[in-house]
N, C-alpha and C positions, 0 to 999 in steps of 0.2 A: 505493500499499499504506500502511495506518494505521501512524503510529509509535507502538509500545508500548514505553516505557523499562523496563529490568530493575527490578524489586522483588521483596521478599518478600509473599507473601500477596496478597490481593485487596484492592484500594484501594476503599473506600466513599466514594462520591459522591453529592452532592444538587443537583437542577435544580428551580427553581421557574418555574411558567408565569406568563405576564404577564396572562392572562385575555383576550388580544385575539381577536377573531373576524373571519374565519372560521378564521384559521389562529393558534394559539397557539404562540410562541417560549418557550423554556425558558432561563433563565440559571442558570449554575454558581455555588454558593455557595462562593466561594473562601476559603481560609485556615483552615479548620478541621483541628485535628490529630487530635482524637478524635471519633468518629461511631458511633452505635449505632442499630439499629432493634430495637425489642421488640414482640412479639405475645402478647397474653395472652386464652386462651380463658375467659371468666368464666361460671362454673357457677352454677346455683342448686339449692336444696332447699326444696319446700314440702309442707306437711301439710295436710290436711283430713279432717273427718268423713266417714265412709262415710254418704252419702245412703240408702243402702238400709236401713241401721240405724242412724238417729241417735243412739239411746238405748244403742247397743252402745259397746264399747270399741275398735273396729277403727278405724284411722286409716289413711287412705290416702297413701302419700308419692311425691311427683313431683320427680324430677331432671331437669335437663337443660342445656342450654347457651343462655345469654341472649344473649350477644352476643361478639364479639371486638374487643379493642381494639387499637390500634398506635399506638406513640409513636416519634420520630426525636430523638435528642440529639445535639448538636454542640457541640464549644467549641473554642478555639484563638485565633488572631488573625486578625480579618477585615479585609478590606482596604475601601477606603471604597466600592467596587461592591457589597461584599457587605452592607454596613451599609444602602446606598441600596434594597436589597431588602427586608432584615429588619425595618427601622423603620418604614416606612410600612405594611407588612403586619400587623405587631402592632398600631399604632395603629388600623388600619381594624376590627380584630376581624372578618375575613372568612376564609372558605376559599380556597384557591389550590390548584391540581392541582400535584402533586409528583411527580418521578420519582427514587427514590433507590434504591441498590444497588450492585452490585460490578462495577467496570470490566471490562469483556470477558467478562462474564458473563449480567448480564440486571438489571432494577430491578422495585422494587414502583411501582405508580401508583395514585394516590388524591387525594383532596381532602382537606387538611391545614391547620390553623389554628395560629397561634404561641400556645401556652401560656404560655411564658415566656420573657423575653428580658433578660438579665443583661450589662451593659456595664461594663468596667473600664477601665482607665487605657490611654493611648496609648503605645505602644512608640518606643523611638529610631527604629525604621525606619517610623513612620507607622501601624502598624496598631492596631486597636482590641481589646484582649482581649475575648472574647465566649463566653458559653454561650447556647443557644437550644434549647427543647425544642417539636416539633410533636406535635399530637394530630390522628389520623385522625378526619375528620367525615363521611365518606362509603364508598362501597365501594372495595374495593382489590383488585388482581390483580397477578399475578408476570408479568412478560415476559422470557422468555428473548431476549437478544439480546447477541451478540459483541462488537457495536460500541459497546454503551453505554460512554461515558465513556472511549473509546480517544481519546488527543490527537493529532491531525495536526500535525506541525511546520509553522511558518511557512514560506514560499517554496518 
């Protein structure tokens, strides 16, 4: 049986793929205290002259959804292992597969890139204060998974 420590609310967790083939492994980004995922449906409106009567005053208006953008923002005290994931990824300017969501509920899965990485000083306990933003670069899906992010105790 999986260990699920008591908590208030659902814990948001993020895993980053290592790009290995044929089986990709995902590493946990540890140490973030505040995390969020934002989805934005971007709409557009455009107007055009009515081609059937170009000298008339009729204008045709088109509206719709152009695309959905998704961003993930995390901040807190990162471990050396977390920085070993984030720094090379940011410097490579590449997309990696990410699973981010709520422990015991499910996750969003898609390709993301690091759009910003801010590092602060090192804490007394050896952690680095960090703020990172990820931007989606490909398709995204929601995967319902009750085992996502649930920790199994050692031993």
